[in-house]
TIGUKOL-721726 format. One record per residue (C-alpha): residue in three letters; x, y, z. Coordinates in steps of 0.02 Angstrom, whole numbers, padded with zeros to 5 digits, always signed. Layout:
N
ALAXYZ
...
//
This chain:
530
MET+02738-02066-02853
ASP+02725-02255-02824
LEU+02904-02262-02761
LEU+02868-02115-02645
LEU+02716-02201-02570
ILE+02809-02367-02550
SER+02954-02281-02465
ALA+02836-02183-02354
ALA+02744-02341-02307
GLU+02905-02433-02263
THR+02963-02288-02153
ALA+02794-02276-02067
ALA+02792-02462-02034
ASP+02946-02440-01928
ASP+02876-02289-01837
GLY+02697-02330-01795
GLY+02623-02484-01877
PHE+02467-02472-01983
LEU+02414-02298-01925
GLY+02591-02239-01958
VAL+02577-02303-02136
VAL+02410-02215-02159
LYS+02478-02051-02090
THR+02635-02049-02197
VAL+02547-02098-02358
ASN+02412-01969-02320
ASP+02545-01834-02295
ALA+02620-01875-02464
ILE+02452-01861-02553
SER+02399-01707-02455
GLY+02558-01618-02507
VAL+02499-01635-02687
VAL+02314-01598-02675
TRP+02339-01453-02553
GLY+02491-01381-02640
TRP+02495-01200-02693
PRO+02430-01235-02871
ALA+02270-01310-02798
LEU+02248-01167-02674
ILE+02275-01039-02811
LEU+02147-01129-02920
LEU+02022-01126-02777
LEU+02043-00939-02753
PHE+02047-00903-02940
VAL+01879-00987-02969
GLY+01799-00881-02832
VAL+01876-00722-02904
LEU+01821-00768-03080
MET+01641-00803-03026
SER+01639-00636-02933
VAL+01701-00541-03086
LEU+01583-00629-03208
THR+01432-00590-03099
LYS+01493-00412-03064
PHE+01523-00456-02881
PHE+01346-00517-02854
GLN+01382-00548-02669
ILE+01404-00359-02647
SER+01308-00279-02790
HIS+01150-00378-02750
ILE+01174-00401-02563
GLY+01001-00333-02524
ARG+00920-00451-02649
TRP+01003-00610-02588
PHE+00964-00567-02407
ARG+00784-00527-02453
CYS+00763-00683-02561
THR+00841-00803-02435
ILE+00820-00774-02248
GLY+00700-00630-02283
ALA+00588-00740-02390
VAL+00572-00866-02248
PHE+00457-00742-02161
LYS+00366-00683-02317
ASP+00346-00828-02439
ARG+00264-00986-02371
LYS+00325-01083-02523
VAL+00504-01066-02461
THR+00466-01167-02304
ALA+00314-01271-02355
HIS+00340-01460-02346
THR+00309-01562-02502
LYS+00223-01731-02518
ASP+00339-01793-02654
LYS+00526-01832-02649
GLN+00573-01647-02651
ILE+00613-01539-02500
SER+00581-01354-02472
GLN+00713-01220-02504
PHE+00725-01188-02317
GLN+00748-01373-02282
SER+00884-01384-02414
VAL+00983-01240-02339
CYS+00960-01312-02163
ALA+01028-01479-02223
ALA+01171-01388-02311
LEU+01208-01285-02155
ALA+01198-01444-02052
SER+01341-01509-02159
THR+01445-01350-02153
VAL+01412-01281-01978
GLY+01509-01414-01885
THR+01677-01445-01805
GLY+01757-01331-01933
ASN+01671-01185-01849
ILE+01735-01231-01676
ALA+01883-01350-01673
GLY+01931-01304-01852
VAL+01946-01118-01814
ALA+02048-01157-01658
SER+02163-01272-01758
ALA+02187-01139-01891
ILE+02235-01007-01763
VAL+02355-01122-01669
THR+02444-01179-01829
GLY+02431-01024-01937
GLY+02416-00888-01805
PRO+02275-00760-01789
GLY+02310-00710-01970
ALA+02228-00871-02028
VAL+02061-00789-01983
PHE+02092-00651-02110
TRP+02125-00777-02248
MET+01968-00872-02197
TRP+01873-00710-02228
ILE+01953-00688-02398
MET+01912-00866-02447
ALA+01733-00844-02385
PHE+01708-00681-02482
PHE+01754-00762-02646
GLY+01689-00932-02590
MET+01515-00858-02585
MET+01519-00847-02774
THR+01601-01017-02794
ASN+01456-01093-02697
PHE+01335-00985-02795
ALA+01406-01053-02958
GLU+01400-01233-02895
ASN+01216-01216-02850
VAL+01170-01131-03013
LEU+01256-01269-03113
GLY+01182-01402-02998
ILE+01003-01346-03032
LEU+01036-01322-03219
TYR+01104-01498-03243
ARG+01006-01599-03115
VAL+00896-01746-03165
LYS+00767-01856-03078
ASN+00808-02034-03026
LYS+00695-02185-03041
GLU+00609-02143-02876
GLY+00564-01967-02934
GLU+00695-01884-02823
TRP+00805-01746-02891
SER+00987-01796-02914
GLY+01116-01662-02945
GLY+01292-01610-02905
ALA+01464-01594-02981
MET+01456-01767-03060
TYR+01305-01713-03164
TYR+01374-01548-03226
LEU+01539-01635-03262
LYS+01452-01770-03364
TYR+01318-01665-03451
GLY+01407-01497-03452
LEU+01593-01527-03474
GLY+01554-01689-03565
ALA+01452-01594-03694
LYS+01604-01491-03746
LYS+01696-01543-03904
HIS+01812-01692-03875
CYS+01771-01688-03688
LYS+01641-01827-03672
VAL+01762-01954-03599
LEU+01848-01823-03490
GLY+01681-01765-03418
SER+01628-01943-03377
VAL+01796-01989-03299
LEU+01800-01832-03191
ALA+01620-01866-03137
VAL+01668-02040-03078
LEU+01824-01977-02992
PHE+01724-01843-02903
CYS+01602-01974-02838
VAL+01743-02087-02779
PHE+01827-01943-02688
CYS+01659-01889-02618
LEU+01633-02062-02545
PHE+01801-02053-02458
ALA+01766-01875-02401
SER+01598-01926-02329
PHE+01690-02043-02213
GLY+01820-01909-02174
ILE+01746-01735-02158
GLY+01571-01805-02138
ASN+01603-01948-02018
MET+01773-01978-01938
THR+01816-01798-01897
GLN+01643-01751-01835
ILE+01614-01906-01729
ASN+01792-01905-01663
THR+01770-01726-01601
ILE+01607-01773-01516
SER+01678-01927-01428
THR+01835-01834-01374
ASN+01734-01693-01298
MET+01607-01808-01216
ASN+01751-01902-01137
SER+01847-01749-01076
THR+01693-01654-01018
PHE+01577-01788-00949
GLY+01693-01938-00933
ILE+01592-02041-01058
PRO+01700-02175-01142
ASN+01725-02149-01329
TRP+01652-02318-01374
ILE+01489-02282-01283
THR+01471-02117-01377
GLY+01505-02210-01539
ILE+01369-02340-01507
VAL+01237-02211-01457
LEU+01272-02103-01610
MET+01267-02257-01723
ILE+01091-02297-01664
ILE+01027-02119-01684
ALA+01110-02100-01855
ALA+01032-02263-01916
LEU+00858-02199-01875
VAL+00886-02041-01977
VAL+01008-02085-02116
ILE+00919-02241-02179
GLY+00760-02137-02196
GLY+00838-02034-02335
ILE+00841-01849-02376
LYS+00661-01815-02320
ARG+00698-01877-02143
ILE+00868-01791-02139
ALA+00785-01628-02193
LEU+00649-01645-02060
VAL+00780-01668-01923
THR+00901-01532-01980
GLU+00758-01409-02007
LYS+00720-01423-01821
ILE+00894-01424-01743
VAL+01001-01314-01857
PRO+00913-01146-01827
ILE+00908-01177-01639
MET+01088-01235-01622
VAL+01155-01091-01727
ILE+01057-00959-01632
VAL+01102-01028-01460
TYR+01287-01043-01505
LEU+01289-00867-01577
LEU+01211-00799-01417
GLY+01348-00884-01316
THR+01490-00816-01424
VAL+01413-00643-01430
GLY+01404-00648-01240
VAL+01590-00683-01228
CYS+01631-00549-01355
VAL+01527-00419-01261
MET+01619-00463-01100
HIS+01784-00428-01189
ILE+01731-00286-01303
ASP+01883-00187-01243
GLN+01995-00318-01326
PHE+01921-00301-01500
GLY+02049-00172-01558
ALA+02192-00284-01503
VAL+02110-00437-01583
PHE+02087-00350-01752
SER+02265-00285-01743
SER+02332-00459-01705
ILE+02235-00536-01851
PHE+02300-00412-01979
ARG+02478-00411-01912
SER+02486-00600-01917
ALA+02403-00609-02089
PHE+02545-00508-02166
GLY+02688-00568-02058
MET+02705-00414-01948
GLU+02689-00501-01779
ALA+02834-00528-01660
VAL+02887-00698-01725
VAL+03031-00793-01649
GLY+03184-00812-01760
GLY+03120-00694-01896
LEU+03021-00829-01987
VAL+02903-00700-02062
GLY+02884-00783-02232
GLN+02846-00952-02154
GLY+02719-00872-02037
VAL+02626-00789-02180
LYS+02630-00951-02280
MET+02555-01049-02135
ALA+02423-00914-02104
ILE+02368-00918-02286
GLU+02374-01107-02301
MET+02280-01141-02139
GLY+02155-01002-02173
MET+02115-01075-02344
LYS+02110-01257-02289
ARG+02005-01226-02133
GLY+01895-01104-02229
VAL+01854-01237-02357
PHE+01832-01366-02220
SER+01708-01250-02136
ASN+01600-01185-02278
GLU+01640-01317-02412
ALA+01638-01188-02552
GLY+01733-01269-02694
LEU+01707-01448-02641
GLY+01545-01470-02740
SER+01466-01554-02589
SER+01323-01445-02526
VAL+01253-01427-02702
MET+01196-01609-02690
VAL+01069-01566-02556
HIS+01024-01398-02634
CYS+00976-01494-02791
ASN+00842-01588-02692
SER+00750-01425-02665
ASN+00583-01390-02749
VAL+00661-01230-02819
LYS+00645-01198-03005
GLU+00756-01046-03028
PRO+00943-01092-03024
VAL+00995-00918-02964
SER+00873-00928-02818
GLN+00964-01080-02752
GLY+01128-00996-02795
MET+01082-00855-02675
TRP+01052-00981-02537
GLY+01230-01039-02571
ILE+01293-00863-02540
PHE+01192-00852-02380
SER+01258-01021-02321
VAL+01442-00970-02339
PHE+01408-00800-02261
THR+01323-00877-02110
ASP+01451-01015-02089
THR+01613-00918-02102
ILE+01583-00731-02092
VAL+01464-00750-01944
VAL+01493-00912-01849
CYS+01680-00936-01880
SER+01717-00752-01846
LEU+01626-00756-01680
THR+01718-00915-01632
ALA+01884-00833-01676
PHE+01846-00676-01576
THR+01790-00782-01428
ILE+01957-00874-01431
LEU+02068-00722-01459
SER+01981-00605-01336
SER+01978-00727-01190
GLY+02163-00718-01146
LEU+02211-00888-01216
PHE+02328-00809-01343
ASP+02467-00682-01329
LEU+02403-00557-01457
GLN+02576-00485-01484
THR+02656-00647-01540
GLY+02500-00736-01601
ARG+02544-00889-01498
LEU+02457-00976-01355
ALA+02488-00889-01189
GLU+02612-00983-01080
GLU+02481-01047-00957
PHE+02379-01119-01102
ALA+02524-01191-01203
TYR+02464-01367-01164
LEU+02316-01336-01282
GLU+02430-01337-01434
ASN+02397-01523-01457
GLN+02217-01513-01397
THR+02141-01390-01521
GLY+01970-01470-01501
SER+01967-01409-01320
ILE+02018-01228-01349
VAL+01843-01156-01372
GLY+01782-01253-01221
VAL+01922-01177-01117
ALA+01880-01003-01183
PHE+01700-01025-01126
GLN+01756-01099-00961
VAL+01866-00948-00928
ASN+01713-00837-00949
PHE+01568-00943-00885
GLY+01650-01072-00772
GLU+01605-01255-00787
PHE+01442-01210-00875
GLY+01542-01140-01020
ARG+01636-01303-01044
TYR+01474-01402-01044
PHE+01394-01277-01163
VAL+01531-01302-01294
ALA+01528-01491-01274
ILE+01341-01494-01311
ALA+01362-01369-01454
LEU+01497-01480-01531
LEU+01384-01631-01512
LEU+01243-01548-01608
PHE+01353-01461-01737
ALA+01458-01613-01776
PHE+01318-01740-01778
SER+01209-01634-01891
THR+01358-01618-02009
SER+01372-01807-02011
LEU+01189-01821-02059
GLY+01209-01699-02202
TRP+01364-01784-02269
SER+01279-01953-02267
HIS+01166-01883-02404
TYR+01314-01823-02506
GLY+01392-01995-02498
THR+01225-02075-02541
LYS+01210-01969-02699
ALA+01388-02012-02752
PHE+01354-02197-02722
GLU+01190-02183-02818
TYR+01280-02108-02968
LEU+01407-02250-02969
PHE+01299-02400-02926
GLY+01115-02353-02945
THR+00975-02300-02828
LYS+00940-02470-02751
ALA+01121-02495-02699
THR+01120-02342-02585
LEU+01054-02442-02437
PHE+01222-02532-02429
TYR+01314-02366-02419
LYS+01200-02301-02281
ILE+01231-02456-02175
VAL+01420-02444-02196
PHE+01415-02257-02157
VAL+01321-02289-01994
LEU+01440-02429-01943
ALA+01591-02319-01980
ILE+01534-02198-01844
PHE+01607-02315-01713
GLY+01778-02308-01797
GLY+01770-02118-01799
ALA+01731-02114-01614
THR+01890-02211-01570
MET+02014-02141-01698
GLY+02156-02021-01651
GLU+02106-01838-01668
ASN+02252-01773-01772
LEU+02245-01915-01899
ALA+02058-01887-01924
TRP+02087-01704-01966
GLU+02231-01743-02083
LEU+02132-01875-02179
SER+01986-01754-02197
ASP+02098-01619-02270
THR+02163-01742-02400
PHE+01992-01806-02451
ASN+01929-01627-02466
GLY+02070-01582-02583
MET+02046-01735-02692
MET+01861-01698-02708
MET+01890-01514-02744
ILE+01998-01531-02900
PRO+01873-01610-03024
ASN+01734-01499-02958
LEU+01834-01339-02985
ILE+01880-01396-03161
GLY+01695-01416-03198
VAL+01647-01247-03124
LEU+01789-01160-03218
VAL+01746-01235-03387
LEU+01559-01202-03363
SER+01580-01025-03296
PRO+01500-00952-03456
MET+01339-01046-03411
VAL+01341-00966-03238
TYR+01361-00796-03318
LYS+01219-00825-03442
CYS+01101-00893-03309
THR+01138-00749-03189
LYS+01113-00620-03329
ASN+00950-00704-03375
TYR+00890-00690-03195
ILE+00942-00507-03180
ASP+00859-00466-03346
ARG+00694-00539-03287
HIS+00690-00492-03102
VAL+00788-00329-03096
ARG+00770-00256-03271
HIS+00595-00334-03291
MET+00630-00390-03469
ASP+00517-00517-03553
VAL+00639-00658-03589
GLU+00625-00847-03571
PRO+00694-00909-03405
MET+00846-01024-03400
LEU+00794-01165-03284
SER+00876-01323-03353
VAL+00988-01382-03493
HIS+00874-01532-03517
GLU+00733-01484-03635
ASP+00597-01588-03552
ILE+00639-01523-03378
GLN+00653-01344-03445
ARG+00475-01354-03515
GLN+00402-01430-03356
GLN+00488-01308-03240
ALA+00445-01156-03348
LEU+00260-01202-03346
ALA+00262-01233-03159
LEU+00355-01070-03126
GLU+00233-00971-03232
ALA+00086-01048-03139
GLU+00162-01008-02969
GLN+00198-00828-03017
ASN+00021-00805-03081
GLU-00043-00864-02913
LEU+00069-00739-02824
VAL+00007-00599-02934
LYS-00174-00644-02896
ALA-00132-00647-02710
GLY-00048-00477-02722
ILE+00124-00545-02671
ASP+00284-00471-02743
THR+00345-00597-02872
ASP+00525-00548-02836
TYR+00511-00660-02684
ALA+00466-00800-02802
GLU+00596-00899-02893
//
């Protein structure tokens, strides 16, 4: 491997200087972490979690809708702000959605379709369906193994269930600790990739192409705004994302639905193109059917993970800051998050692109008059809106990208902070926040393609230790889910599973009992409670 990287670096030095070195070395690493074994592992974990929970995402679809978005309108506790270091369940999911609903939903979908064909959308759906339960499992394990730091703030995530869960297995103490550290290191890199460079680069590119604003000016402005929010910690991030995420998602959905309604007559052709491309039945040039299917699956999986982050172990870090006590309750918010991000937002983006005439639906390639967009995937959705709404459409997408991408950056700053905290302690996190804010300028001026490629690599490196942890601890997910079903569906009198730490289990059980007694006195259905 060392010889490969040295050789790659020497070749790149001749071709493009430092950035050439970075690109070639990154390609070598990406080929390993995003190889078929890793993709199969990612899908296998989602399938396993679905089977173990008896396809919870389908069998209990009414419950997780009712106990997530439905509870927002029925249970004040879900949205109520707290005076301590915790945040509400609604704030946690808004912060998580802020991190996932970003460029992956706009530029990422466009990139997947250009590279993998319309069939990539189908494989994004498949990954999302099983990814719902991967995210569910991550959140359940995150709540079960979380602890409180010296400032009284919840700290949880893959590093904690790797250390306290995998590490508790026989002969696995060192392995659990090593994987926890590796996860944090990869998370730090990813926070500057998926959470910073890619997001900020997409914003600056679109601000430049749409409004003529120089990239460096965009970078400076975003640095200042980010500093005001990020350095304030999770409470301030949650307060901001709670306000902008619901609005930006609803407005963007209205825009995409508007385009889809205008081209409703194209829906049959779009669906047909997606399924033909997914299984290599489109009119490909040169008969490269197998290669077309491979690219559709690979891009669908990679962009699906980039979009909803199921399998990365990232969003669980903000879910763990919630004041929730029931692990499965936060697990259901994980299902809702992936559903909203990919099944709803990404699908509408894909249908907007494919129904607007930008692609030849027979071949799955960009139409001849739009072929120039092949190397400008970040502009494809803007062009689709412009075709339908004129100049307003282009401005609409530029502003949407600004909000989506910047909110993602805010969310990922928290993930990086938690990883840095685990490695170096709570007080040291201020250093990370300052570096993260300063790095925004670099993201604003970096080349678009390299930013995407680096993000894919960091995602893959972060994914591996997390999936190992989820796979090994899958029996705990099964037990916790069964415990929840026994109590809330079968109404059995059994002790709740709230934490693997005895002191936290006792505290949370007493608090949960008190809350449920209050709900009973108030005549509120306790099924909406945790």
